[in-house]
C-alpha positions in Angstrom: 77.3 10.4 -3.5 77.0 9.6 -0.1 77.6 5.9 0.7 76.9 3.6 3.8 79.3 2.3 5.6 78.0 -0.7 5.2 78.5 -0.3 1.3 82.0 0.5 1.6 82.7 -2.8 3.6 81.2 -4.5 0.5 82.9 -2.4 -2.1 85.8 -2.8 -0.4 85.7 -6.4 -0.2 84.5 -7.2 -3.7 87.1 -5.0 -4.8 89.8 -6.9 -3.0 88.5 -9.9 -4.0 88.5 -8.9 -7.5 92.6 -7.7 -7.2 93.0 -11.2 -5.9 91.8 -12.6 -8.4 93.5 -11.1 -11.3 96.8 -11.2 -10.0 96.2 -15.4 -9.9 95.4 -14.3 -13.7 98.9 -12.3 -14.4 100.5 -15.6 -12.8 99.5 -18.4 -14.6 99.4 -16.1 -17.5 103.2 -15.7 -17.1 103.9 -19.1 -15.8 102.4 -20.2 -19.4 105.2 -22.0 -22.1 105.1 -18.4 -24.4 103.6 -15.9 -22.0 104.5 -13.4 -25.1 101.9 -14.7 -26.4 99.7 -13.4 -23.5 101.1 -10.6 -23.6 98.1 -8.4 -24.2 96.1 -9.9 -21.7 98.8 -9.8 -18.7 99.1 -5.9 -20.0 95.4 -5.6 -19.6 95.4 -7.9 -16.4 97.9 -5.6 -14.7 96.0 -1.9 -15.8 92.7 -3.4 -13.8 94.7 -4.3 -10.8 96.1 -0.7 -10.8 93.0 0.6 -11.2 91.1 -1.4 -9.0 94.0 -0.6 -6.5 93.4 3.0 -6.8 89.3 2.2 -6.8 90.4 0.1 -3.2 92.6 3.5 -1.5 89.5 5.6 -2.8 87.1 3.2 -0.1 89.6 2.9 2.2 89.8 6.6 2.9 85.8 6.5 2.8 85.7 4.4 5.2 88.2 6.3 7.6 85.9 9.3 7.4 83.0 7.6 8.5 85.1 6.6 11.8 
């Protein structure tokens, strides 16, 4: 699909915000008194960070093509 530069910029902003929030979730869960209790949630959040980081790189690549 063809996206406008503005759409890509907004997508980048939203993805970056989500990555930031997920990283904060990981930090919070890892500092809880018994972090092993939250192992599944920590793993899920880390996997989401990885997926959104990949998406962010793809959006950046598309933005660089539109220069």
